[in-house]
C-alpha positions in Angstrom: 112.2 95.2 135.0 114.5 92.3 136.1 117.1 92.9 134.3 116.7 95.8 135.4 116.6 94.7 139.2 119.4 92.3 138.9 121.9 95.3 138.2 120.7 97.2 140.5 121.4 94.3 143.3 124.8 93.6 141.4 125.8 97.2 142.4 124.6 97.3 145.4 126.5 94.2 146.1 129.7 96.2 144.9 129.1 99.1 147.0 128.3 96.7 150.4 131.8 94.8 149.5 133.3 98.3 149.3 132.1 99.4 152.9 132.5 95.8 154.5 135.9 95.8 154.0 136.6 99.1 155.4 134.2 98.3 158.1 132.9 102.0 158.4 133.8 105.1 157.1 137.0 105.5 154.9 140.0 107.4 156.7 141.0 108.9 153.1 139.0 109.2 150.1 141.6 109.8 147.1 139.8 111.3 144.1 142.4 111.8 141.4 142.6 112.4 137.5 145.2 110.2 135.6 146.7 111.8 132.7 149.2 114.4 133.9 148.1 114.4 137.8 148.3 110.4 139.2 150.6 109.1 135.5 153.3 111.3 134.7 153.7 110.7 131.4 157.4 112.9 131.3 158.6 110.2 134.0 159.6 107.2 131.9 160.6 105.4 135.0 157.3 105.6 136.3 159.4 106.6 139.9 156.4 109.2 141.0 153.8 106.6 140.5 155.4 103.7 142.3 156.2 106.3 145.4 152.4 106.6 145.2 151.8 102.9 145.1 153.9 101.9 147.6 152.4 104.2 149.9 149.3 103.6 149.1 149.6 99.4 149.6 151.7 100.4 152.9 149.5 102.5 154.8 145.8 103.0 153.0 144.3 100.6 150.9 142.8 98.2 154.5 140.7 101.6 155.5 140.3 104.4 152.6 139.0 104.4 149.4 140.8 105.3 145.8 138.5 106.9 143.0 140.4 107.0 139.5 138.4 110.4 137.8 139.4 110.2 134.5 138.2 112.0 130.6 139.4 109.0 129.2 136.9 106.1 128.0 136.6 102.6 129.4 139.1 101.3 126.6 141.6 104.4 126.8 141.6 103.9 130.4 142.2 100.0 130.6 145.1 100.5 127.8 146.5 103.2 129.9 146.3 100.4 133.0 148.8 98.1 130.7 151.3 100.3 129.7 151.7 102.2 133.7 152.0 100.8 137.1 148.9 101.6 138.1 147.0 100.7 141.1 143.6 98.8 140.8 141.1 101.5 142.5 137.8 100.9 144.4 135.6 103.5 142.1 136.5 104.4 138.3 134.8 107.6 137.2 135.6 107.9 133.3 134.4 109.6 130.0 134.7 112.9 132.0 131.8 111.8 135.0 129.1 110.3 132.9 130.2 106.7 133.8 130.7 105.3 137.2 132.0 101.7 138.0 133.2 99.8 141.0 135.5 97.3 141.8 137.9 95.3 140.1 135.2 94.2 137.5 133.8 97.6 137.1 130.2 97.2 137.9 128.4 100.1 136.2 126.2 102.8 138.1 122.6 102.0 136.8 121.3 104.8 138.8 124.1 107.4 137.7 122.6 106.6 133.7 119.4 106.8 134.8 120.2 110.2 136.5 121.9 111.3 133.5 119.2 110.6 130.8 117.3 114.0 132.0 117.1 116.7 129.1 119.9 114.5 126.9 119.2 113.3 123.1 122.5 112.4 122.1 121.2 112.3 118.4 120.1 116.4 118.8 123.7 116.9 120.0 125.7 114.8 116.8 122.7 116.8 114.4 123.7 120.2 116.1 127.8 119.7 116.0 128.1 118.6 112.1 126.8 122.1 111.4 130.5 123.4 112.8 133.3 122.7 110.9 136.0 123.7 113.4 134.6 120.8 115.5 136.7 117.3 114.6 135.7 114.1 116.4 137.9 112.5 118.3 138.2 108.7 118.3 134.8 106.0 118.2 136.5 104.7 121.6 135.9 108.0 122.9 132.0 108.8 121.9 129.9 107.2 124.4 126.4 107.2 125.3 126.6 110.2 127.8 129.3 112.1 126.3 130.2 113.6 122.8 133.7 114.4 122.1 135.6 116.4 119.2 139.0 118.4 119.0 138.9 122.0 118.9 142.0 124.5 117.9 142.3 126.9 121.1 141.2 130.2 118.9 137.8 128.8 118.0 136.8 127.3 121.3 135.1 129.8 122.9 133.3 131.0 120.0 132.2 127.4 119.3 131.1 126.7 123.0 129.0 130.0 122.7 127.3 129.3 119.8 126.7 125.5 120.7 124.9 126.5 123.9 122.5 128.6 122.7 121.4 126.1 119.4 121.2 122.9 122.2 119.3 124.6 124.7 116.7 125.6 122.0 116.6 121.9 120.8 115.3 122.0 124.9 118.7 120.1 126.0 120.6 121.1 128.8 123.5 120.1 128.7 127.4 121.3 129.8 130.5 122.1 127.4 134.2 121.3 129.1 137.0 122.3 127.3 140.2 121.2 128.4 144.1 120.7 127.8 144.2 123.3 124.7 142.3 121.0 122.5 139.3 118.5 124.1 135.8 119.5 123.9 133.4 117.3 125.5 129.7 117.8 125.3 127.6 116.4 128.2 124.1 116.2 130.3 123.8 119.2 132.9 123.8 116.8 135.5 127.3 114.9 134.4 131.0 116.1 135.0 133.6 114.9 137.0 132.3 116.7 139.8 128.7 116.3 139.9 129.9 112.5 140.3 131.3 112.7 143.1 129.0 114.5 144.6 126.9 111.7 144.0 129.2 109.1 145.4 129.7 111.4 148.7 125.7 111.3 149.2 125.5 107.8 148.1 128.2 106.8 151.4 126.3 109.4 153.3 122.8 108.1 153.1 124.6 104.9 153.8 125.7 106.4 157.4 130.0 106.1 155.9 130.9 109.6 154.8 135.0 109.6 154.2 136.2 111.2 157.1 138.5 113.1 154.6 138.5 113.6 150.9 141.6 114.6 148.6 140.5 115.8 144.9 143.6 115.9 142.5 143.9 117.1 139.2 145.9 119.1 136.3 143.2 120.6 133.8 140.1 121.8 132.9 137.6 119.1 133.4 139.2 118.6 137.2 137.8 122.3 137.9 134.5 120.9 139.3 136.5 118.8 141.5 137.1 121.8 143.5 134.3 123.1 143.7 132.8 120.1 145.9 131.8 121.4 149.5 134.9 120.5 152.5 136.6 118.4 150.4 140.3 118.9 150.4 142.6 119.6 146.7 145.7 119.5 145.3 146.1 120.8 141.3 149.8 119.4 140.4 152.6 121.8 139.6 152.2 121.0 136.3 149.0 122.0 135.9 147.4 123.8 133.3 146.3 127.2 132.3 143.1 126.6 132.2 142.8 125.3 135.5 145.2 127.8 137.0 143.0 130.6 135.4 139.7 128.9 137.0 141.8 128.7 140.6 142.1 132.2 140.4 138.9 133.2 139.6 136.7 130.9 142.0 139.0 129.5 144.5 141.7 131.8 144.9 141.4 132.5 148.8 140.7 128.7 149.8 142.9 127.7 152.3 141.7 123.8 151.4 143.0 123.8 147.7 146.9 124.3 147.0 149.2 124.5 143.9 152.1 121.7 144.4 155.8 122.3 144.3 155.5 118.5 142.9 154.8 116.7 139.8 151.7 114.6 139.4 152.0 111.7 141.8 154.7 113.3 144.0 152.1 116.4 144.1 149.9 113.9 145.7 151.6 112.7 148.0 153.0 116.0 149.3 149.4 117.2 149.8 148.7 114.6 152.1 151.1 116.0 154.1 150.4 119.6 153.5 146.8 118.8 154.9 147.7 116.5 157.5 145.5 113.8 156.2 148.1 111.1 157.2 151.6 109.6 156.7 152.8 111.2 153.5 156.6 108.8 153.7 156.1 106.3 151.0 157.9 103.1 151.6 159.9 103.7 148.6 162.0 106.6 150.1 162.6 104.8 153.5 166.5 103.9 153.1 167.1 101.6 156.1 163.4 99.5 156.9 165.1 98.9 160.4 165.2 102.3 161.7 161.9 103.4 160.3 158.3 101.5 161.4 154.9 102.4 160.5 153.0 104.6 162.3 150.4 102.1 162.3 151.5 98.7 161.4 149.6 96.6 159.3 150.4 93.7 157.4 150.3 96.0 154.3 153.0 97.4 155.1 155.0 94.1 155.4 154.4 93.5 152.0 155.2 96.7 150.8 158.4 96.6 152.5 159.5 93.0 151.7 158.8 93.5 148.0 160.9 96.7 148.1 163.6 94.5 149.9 163.5 92.2 147.0 163.5 95.0 144.1 166.5 96.4 146.2 168.5 93.7 146.0 168.0 92.7 142.3 168.8 96.2 141.1 172.0 96.3 143.5 171.2 99.0 145.5 171.8 97.2 148.6 175.4 96.2 149.6 175.9 92.6 149.3 176.1 91.2 152.5 175.0 88.7 154.5 173.9 90.9 157.2 170.8 91.9 154.8 170.3 88.3 153.7 169.9 87.5 157.3 167.4 90.1 158.2 165.0 88.9 155.4 165.6 85.0 156.4 164.6 86.8 160.0 161.3 88.3 158.2 160.4 83.9 157.6 159.0 81.2 159.4 161.7 78.7 160.0 159.3 75.7 158.4 157.5 78.5 155.9 156.6 77.7 152.4 155.9 78.9 149.4 154.5 77.2 146.4 155.5 79.1 143.5 153.2 79.5 140.3 155.0 76.5 139.1 153.9 74.6 141.7 156.5 73.7 143.2 157.1 73.5 146.5 160.2 75.2 148.7 161.1 76.6 151.8 160.9 80.3 152.7 164.8 80.1 154.0 165.9 78.4 150.8 165.0 80.9 148.9 166.4 83.6 150.6 169.3 82.0 150.1 169.2 81.7 146.8 169.5 85.5 146.6 172.1 85.0 147.1 173.2 84.2 143.9 171.3 86.9 142.2 172.3 89.6 143.3 172.8 92.5 140.9 170.9 90.4 138.1 168.8 93.6 137.4 171.4 96.4 137.7 171.2 99.1 135.8 168.0 97.2 134.1 164.7 97.8 133.8 163.7 96.2 136.9 160.5 97.6 139.4 158.6 95.8 141.7 154.8 96.2 143.2 152.1 95.5 145.0 148.3 96.1 144.6 145.3 95.3 146.1 146.8 94.3 149.4 144.3 92.8 151.4 144.3 91.1 154.5 142.0 89.4 157.8 142.7 88.4 161.3 141.9 85.0 161.0 143.4 83.8 164.5 145.3 85.0 167.7 148.2 86.9 166.0 147.8 85.3 162.4 146.7 86.9 159.1 145.5 85.8 155.9 146.9 88.8 153.0 146.4 88.3 149.3 148.1 90.7 147.0 148.5 91.0 143.0 152.8 91.0 143.0 154.0 92.5 139.8 157.2 92.8 138.3 157.9 94.8 135.6 161.5 94.4 132.9 162.7 94.5 129.9 161.1 91.3 129.0 157.6 92.9 129.9 155.3 92.9 132.9 154.4 89.5 134.7 152.3 89.3 137.8 151.7 86.4 140.7 148.1 86.6 142.7 149.7 85.9 146.1 147.8 84.2 149.2 150.3 84.3 152.4 149.9 83.8 156.1 151.3 86.1 158.2 152.1 85.8 161.7 153.0 89.1 164.2 155.9 89.0 166.5 155.0 89.4 169.8 158.3 90.0 170.7 159.0 92.9 168.0 156.0 95.8 168.5 154.5 96.1 164.7 156.7 93.4 163.3 155.7 90.7 161.4 156.7 86.9 159.9 155.7 85.0 156.8 154.3 81.8 157.5 152.9 80.4 153.8 152.8 81.9 150.7 151.4 80.5 147.4 151.3 82.3 144.3 150.0 81.9 140.6 150.1 83.2 137.5 147.3 86.2 136.6 146.1 86.0 133.4 148.6 85.4 131.1 151.7 86.5 133.3 152.6 83.1 133.2 153.5 82.5 129.2 156.7 81.1 128.0 158.8 84.1 128.5 157.7 84.5 132.0 160.6 84.4 134.6 159.7 82.2 137.7 160.4 84.6 140.8 161.7 83.7 143.9 159.4 85.2 146.1 
């Protein structure tokens, strides 16, 4: 009992931490599937995902919630995070809605696990499914406490589902069988699923008096259908949505104006939906050509951080003209006496780092090189002074590295909405600072 109470307290503190950061209801909660929805596996440059990352960190992270809802197990979810430039979500729903975790440390929700134990016996499910030669077990990592997963050929799927469902019901179990992707068959407790997990979260936020102002659900396959059935949510089926989801939509929600079929793929379709439903700005900083002519509709340090590193990336990739004007504009973003502490411990003036950029112009031109920021969190700690923490990632042909960064920014009173970098301190995250790490200028 003592251990149980301790775990309940950990979950409670994780939820409270999220709500305290928001200081009220989330302006927008995005609940998105990953494979072929947020993540486009046919986009080797990951451009649509990077566009979403910049939009979220620059305009939404500080007052909104990002939820990833995936069929992947924790093991495969973590593998995907190593492969793709994904943001850290506030909440992760995994294993087709059978596991809910909070924050970067992925604290599990024990209340959800207890709820799913009703009329569920995994051993009986395994025993009954063994009688169907058409079913082939998925990898061991995909077999979870409240999920048993198989591959089955499309022509056998409906017959197997019908017969198996009757047999499990006869055994006293109340289960749900979900078929998606033209090959994946998952058996879960009846109360599980992506939709039920979302309903559980919404109920929890409502009980706390802080329901999200708007919720956008995003998906591409059959196991996402339940997300679109939750009342009062907006939904987007990305343009590359699979046949099974489109068929569900035609049969169940064809005339629902709150659900659209985007004309853009994956994360680009999510960005499109934000604009379609008027949920906030959908102008990603990655799409801005000239930042001097574009101001964020709600000036915030997060936008400043994203903008700064977009300029940094474009300079290295020679996507900006090599001119003193661009260097001077970056210099103006830095306080004259400002200091940066590099991961190596070396201290330099911010203006000196800007000057050094002149010698590295275009050193990544035509090469694989992208920069993005994650977990941009800020707090106003004094008059016009902001403490900002974030993870800055660089990915190149040499690999991926990350600096955990703490910075002080000052609001420029004379320029509405502008910020000046006063101090920056960087530390290598995990093993990103190994022998092959490239020391950044910023």
